[in-house]
DRENSEFI-513407 format. One record per residue: residue number from 1; residue in three letters; chain; x, y, z of N, C-alpha, C in turn. Coordinates in steps of 0.05 Angstrom, whole numbers, plus 5000, padded with zeros to 4 digits. Atoms other than C-alpha are relative to their C-alpha. Last residue first. Example, Ala and Ser with C-alpha at 12.3 -4.5 7.8 and 13.67 -1.06 7.14 Angstrom:
BEGIN
node pos=2; code=SER; unit=A; n_px=4984; n_py=4976; n_pz=4999; ca_px=5273; ca_py=4979; ca_pz=5143; c_px=4985; c_py=5022; c_pz=5014
node pos=1; code=ALA; unit=A; n_px=5018; n_py=4976; n_pz=5000; ca_px=5246; ca_py=4910; ca_pz=5156; c_px=5018; c_py=5024; c_pz=5000
end
This chain:
BEGIN
node pos=41; code=GLY; unit=A; n_px=5016; n_py=5022; n_pz=4989; ca_px=7905; ca_py=3303; ca_pz=3664; c_px=4975; c_py=5011; c_pz=5013
node pos=40; code=LEU; unit=A; n_px=5009; n_py=5017; n_pz=5023; ca_px=7930; ca_py=3360; ca_pz=3620; c_px=4983; c_py=4978; c_pz=5011
node pos=39; code=SER; unit=A; n_px=5021; n_py=4985; n_pz=5014; ca_px=7933; ca_py=3409; ca_pz=3679; c_px=4990; c_py=4984; c_pz=4976
node pos=38; code=ARG; unit=A; n_px=5024; n_py=4999; n_pz=4983; ca_px=7971; ca_py=3358; ca_pz=3721; c_px=4978; c_py=5014; c_pz=4985
node pos=37; code=ALA; unit=A; n_px=5012; n_py=5027; n_pz=5000; ca_px=8021; ca_py=3343; ca_pz=3665; c_px=4974; c_py=5000; c_pz=5016
node pos=36; code=ARG; unit=A; n_px=5013; n_py=5004; n_pz=5026; ca_px=8033; ca_py=3418; ca_pz=3656; c_px=4987; c_py=4973; c_pz=4999
node pos=35; code=LYS; unit=A; n_px=5023; n_py=4982; n_pz=5000; ca_px=8047; ca_py=3427; ca_pz=3731; c_px=4984; c_py=4996; c_pz=4974
node pos=34; code=ARG; unit=A; n_px=5021; n_py=5012; n_pz=4983; ca_px=8093; ca_py=3367; ca_pz=3730; c_px=4975; c_py=5016; c_pz=5000
node pos=33; code=LEU; unit=A; n_px=5011; n_py=5023; n_pz=5014; ca_px=8131; ca_py=3395; ca_pz=3671; c_px=4978; c_py=4986; c_pz=5016
node pos=32; code=GLU; unit=A; n_px=5017; n_py=4990; n_pz=5021; ca_px=8140; ca_py=3461; ca_pz=3707; c_px=4987; c_py=4978; c_pz=4984
node pos=31; code=GLU; unit=A; n_px=5025; n_py=4989; n_pz=4988; ca_px=8165; ca_py=3427; ca_pz=3770; c_px=4981; c_py=5010; c_pz=4978
node pos=30; code=ILE; unit=A; n_px=5016; n_py=5023; n_pz=4992; ca_px=8215; ca_py=3387; ca_pz=3728; c_px=4974; c_py=5009; c_pz=5012
node pos=29; code=THR; unit=A; n_px=5011; n_py=5012; n_pz=5024; ca_px=8240; ca_py=3450; ca_pz=3694; c_px=4982; c_py=4977; c_pz=5007
node pos=28; code=ARG; unit=A; n_px=5021; n_py=4982; n_pz=5009; ca_px=8248; ca_py=3486; ca_pz=3761; c_px=4987; c_py=4988; c_pz=4975
node pos=27; code=LEU; unit=A; n_px=5023; n_py=5003; n_pz=4982; ca_px=8287; ca_py=3426; ca_pz=3788; c_px=4977; c_py=5017; c_pz=4991
node pos=26; code=GLN; unit=A; n_px=5012; n_py=5026; n_pz=5006; ca_px=8333; ca_py=3427; ca_pz=3727; c_px=4975; c_py=4995; c_pz=5017
node pos=25; code=ALA; unit=A; n_px=5013; n_py=4997; n_pz=5026; ca_px=8346; ca_py=3501; ca_pz=3736; c_px=4986; c_py=4974; c_pz=4992
node pos=24; code=SER; unit=A; n_px=5025; n_py=4986; n_pz=4995; ca_px=8360; ca_py=3490; ca_pz=3810; c_px=4985; c_py=5004; c_pz=4974
node pos=23; code=ALA; unit=A; n_px=5019; n_py=5017; n_pz=4986; ca_px=8411; ca_py=3437; ca_pz=3792; c_px=4973; c_py=5013; c_pz=5005
node pos=22; code=GLU; unit=A; n_px=5009; n_py=5021; n_pz=5019; ca_px=8446; ca_py=3480; ca_pz=3740; c_px=4979; c_py=4982; c_pz=5013
node pos=21; code=ALA; unit=A; n_px=5017; n_py=4987; n_pz=5019; ca_px=8450; ca_py=3539; ca_pz=3787; c_px=4988; c_py=4980; c_pz=4981
node pos=20; code=LEU; unit=A; n_px=5024; n_py=4993; n_pz=4985; ca_px=8478; ca_py=3495; ca_pz=3842; c_px=4980; c_py=5013; c_pz=4981
node pos=19; code=ARG; unit=A; n_px=5015; n_py=5025; n_pz=4997; ca_px=8529; ca_py=3465; ca_pz=3793; c_px=4973; c_py=5005; c_pz=5014
node pos=18; code=ALA; unit=A; n_px=5010; n_py=5008; n_pz=5026; ca_px=8551; ca_py=3535; ca_pz=3773; c_px=4983; c_py=4974; c_pz=5002
node pos=17; code=ALA; unit=A; n_px=5022; n_py=4982; n_pz=5007; ca_px=8556; ca_py=3557; ca_pz=3845; c_px=4988; c_py=4993; c_pz=4973
node pos=16; code=ALA; unit=A; n_px=5023; n_py=5007; n_pz=4983; ca_px=8597; ca_py=3496; ca_pz=3863; c_px=4976; c_py=5017; c_pz=4993
node pos=15; code=GLN; unit=A; n_px=5010; n_py=5026; n_pz=5010; ca_px=8644; ca_py=3507; ca_pz=3804; c_px=4975; c_py=4992; c_pz=5016
node pos=14; code=SER; unit=A; n_px=5012; n_py=4994; n_pz=5026; ca_px=8653; ca_py=3581; ca_pz=3822; c_px=4987; c_py=4974; c_pz=4989
node pos=13; code=TYR; unit=A; n_px=5025; n_py=4986; n_pz=4995; ca_px=8666; ca_py=3562; ca_pz=3895; c_px=4985; c_py=5006; c_pz=4974
node pos=12; code=ASN; unit=A; n_px=5019; n_py=5020; n_pz=4989; ca_px=8718; ca_py=3511; ca_pz=3874; c_px=4973; c_py=5013; c_pz=5005
node pos=11; code=VAL; unit=A; n_px=5008; n_py=5017; n_pz=5022; ca_px=8751; ca_py=3564; ca_pz=3831; c_px=4980; c_py=4979; c_pz=5009
node pos=10; code=GLU; unit=A; n_px=5018; n_py=4984; n_pz=5016; ca_px=8751; ca_py=3613; ca_pz=3889; c_px=4990; c_py=4984; c_pz=4976
node pos=9; code=SER; unit=A; n_px=5027; n_py=5001; n_pz=4987; ca_px=8779; ca_py=3559; ca_pz=3934; c_px=4981; c_py=5017; c_pz=4985
node pos=8; code=ARG; unit=A; n_px=5012; n_py=5026; n_pz=5004; ca_px=8837; ca_py=3549; ca_pz=3885; c_px=4972; c_py=4999; c_pz=5013
node pos=7; code=GLU; unit=A; n_px=5009; n_py=5003; n_pz=5028; ca_px=8852; ca_py=3623; ca_pz=3881; c_px=4986; c_py=4974; c_pz=4996
node pos=6; code=SER; unit=A; n_px=5024; n_py=4983; n_pz=5003; ca_px=8853; ca_py=3629; ca_pz=3957; c_px=4989; c_py=4998; c_pz=4971
node pos=5; code=ASN; unit=A; n_px=5023; n_py=5012; n_pz=4986; ca_px=8900; ca_py=3570; ca_pz=3961; c_px=4975; c_py=5016; c_pz=4997
node pos=4; code=LEU; unit=A; n_px=5009; n_py=5023; n_pz=5015; ca_px=8947; ca_py=3596; ca_pz=3907; c_px=4975; c_py=4988; c_pz=5013
node pos=3; code=ASP; unit=A; n_px=5014; n_py=4991; n_pz=5024; ca_px=8951; ca_py=3664; ca_pz=3940; c_px=4989; c_py=4977; c_pz=4984
node pos=2; code=HIS; unit=A; n_px=5026; n_py=4989; n_pz=4991; ca_px=8968; ca_py=3633; ca_pz=4007; c_px=4984; c_py=5009; c_pz=4976
node pos=1; code=GLU; unit=A; n_px=5017; n_py=5023; n_pz=4994; ca_px=9023; ca_py=3592; ca_pz=3974; c_px=4972; c_py=5009; c_pz=5009
end
């Protein structure tokens, strides 16, 4: 049971890390687009 729990929390951590990476990539893209829009305007 202990092994299952640790395995499950590792999976949850992996999913959370993947979502975090995805979110920060999206934020970076948005910031980049804003900078470009500012330089165009």
